[in-house]
C-alpha positions as a printed NumPy array, in Angstrom:
array([[-51.959,  -3.42 , -62.135],
       [-50.128,  -4.881, -65.276],
       [-50.535,  -3.54 , -68.41 ],
       [-52.686,  -4.912, -71.506],
       [-50.947,  -6.145, -74.805],
       [-53.759,  -4.9  , -76.707],
       [-52.692,  -1.464, -75.389],
       [-48.729,  -1.804, -75.967],
       [-50.333,  -2.703, -79.638],
       [-51.584,   0.074, -79.922],
       [-48.891,   2.155, -79.12 ],
       [-46.919,   0.497, -81.521],
       [-48.894,   0.638, -84.298],
       [-49.421,   4.566, -83.734],
       [-45.743,   4.671, -84.283],
       [-44.608,   5.287, -88.086],
       [-41.687,   5.954, -89.719],
       [-39.01 ,   5.762, -87.191],
       [-37.372,   2.263, -87.024],
       [-38.164,  -1.059, -86.344],
       [-40.261,  -0.557, -83.019],
       [-40.617,  -3.616, -80.933],
       [-41.689,  -4.218, -77.71 ],
       [-40.874,  -6.929, -74.622],
       [-42.747,  -8.046, -71.857],
       [-40.781,  -7.285, -68.516],
       [-42.145,  -7.639, -64.975],
       [-45.833,  -8.213, -66.234],
       [-45.025,  -4.399, -68.193],
       [-43.146,  -3.667, -71.709],
       [-40.314,  -2.042, -72.267],
       [-40.556,  -0.149, -76.27 ],
       [-37.522,  -0.357, -78.753],
       [-36.927,   1.568, -81.547],
       [-33.814,  -0.008, -83.598],
       [-32.606,  -1.872, -80.392],
       [-32.491,   0.911, -78.073],
       [-35.182,   1.152, -75.232],
       [-37.562,   4.34 , -75.557],
       [-40.565,   4.28 , -73.404],
       [-41.73 ,   1.754, -70.789],
       [-45.881,   0.954, -70.609],
       [-46.49 ,   0.235, -67.378],
       [-50.126,   0.335, -66.007],
       [-51.39 ,   0.958, -69.119],
       [-49.763,   4.031, -69.613],
       [-47.297,   5.569, -71.657],
       [-43.668,   6.661, -69.918],
       [-41.163,   7.878, -72.989],
       [-36.769,   8.265, -71.617],
       [-36.374,  11.93 , -70.536],
       [-34.168,  13.62 , -73.152],
       [-33.606,  17.503, -74.211],
       [-35.216,  17.184, -77.448],
       [-38.132,  15.555, -76.242],
       [-38.575,  17.785, -73.392],
       [-38.252,  20.943, -75.708],
       [-41.15 ,  18.903, -78.413],
       [-43.469,  18.144, -75.138],
       [-42.963,  21.484, -74.096],
       [-45.614,  21.299, -71.029],
       [-43.8  ,  18.162, -69.699],
       [-45.291,  15.631, -67.027],
       [-43.084,  13.419, -65.234],
       [-43.338,  10.318, -63.166],
       [-41.567,   7.044, -62.634],
       [-42.879,   4.31 , -64.702],
       [-42.895,   2.153, -61.657],
       [-41.968,   2.468, -57.876],
       [-38.268,   3.55 , -57.725],
       [-37.611,   3.848, -61.179],
       [-36.372,   7.256, -62.538],
       [-38.819,   9.911, -63.689],
       [-40.199,   9.71 , -67.431],
       [-42.119,  11.915, -69.591],
       [-45.988,  10.501, -68.925],
       [-47.481,  10.584, -72.232],
       [-51.679,  10.405, -71.439],
       [-53.629,  12.624, -74.172],
       [-51.697,  12.674, -77.418],
       [-50.709,   8.855, -77.745],
       [-53.837,   8.78 , -80.397],
       [-52.204,  11.355, -82.235],
       [-50.11 ,   9.488, -84.315],
       [-47.674,  12.479, -86.335],
       [-46.793,  13.663, -82.615],
       [-45.981,  10.296, -80.989],
       [-43.609,   8.953, -83.905],
       [-41.699,  12.579, -83.775],
       [-41.31 ,  12.467, -80.183],
       [-40.29 ,   8.788, -80.568],
       [-37.396,   9.867, -83.215],
       [-36.186,  12.509, -81.122],
       [-36.059,  10.246, -78.399],
       [-34.231,   7.389, -80.321],
       [-31.492,  10.138, -81.738],
       [-30.79 ,  11.169, -78.35 ],
       [-30.461,   8.166, -76.2  ],
       [-26.796,   6.508, -76.434],
       [-26.098,   3.233, -78.218],
       [-26.987,   0.446, -77.017],
       [-23.59 ,  -1.105, -75.199],
       [-22.741,  -4.586, -76.731],
       [-22.588,  -6.959, -73.839],
       [-19.271,  -9.13 , -73.62 ],
       [-20.205, -13.056, -73.087],
       [-17.886, -14.387, -70.541],
       [-15.49 , -17.522, -71.363],
       [-15.701, -20.267, -69.415]])
């Protein structure tokens, strides 16, 4: 089951004071970006946050699950998606711990 864009927009609207939050549709599901870094996936209308040590400590009672078949486990966020302050803090923590995006070099023909 593909995710609804309205659910993704709801999640994005919940996140505040973290930086530019964008999303991109990928294979019927969505990737959430904070300042260009992928911080989360939305699959089957569920929010999966990229795992970090800071995120694990912040969440405390972590539920991990793969976002899709064959994916590495991520933090599954269920009941707290409506808690704007909490989800914003988790995204901020995750963003700060993830490595910078590698710039892909264009091939010269």
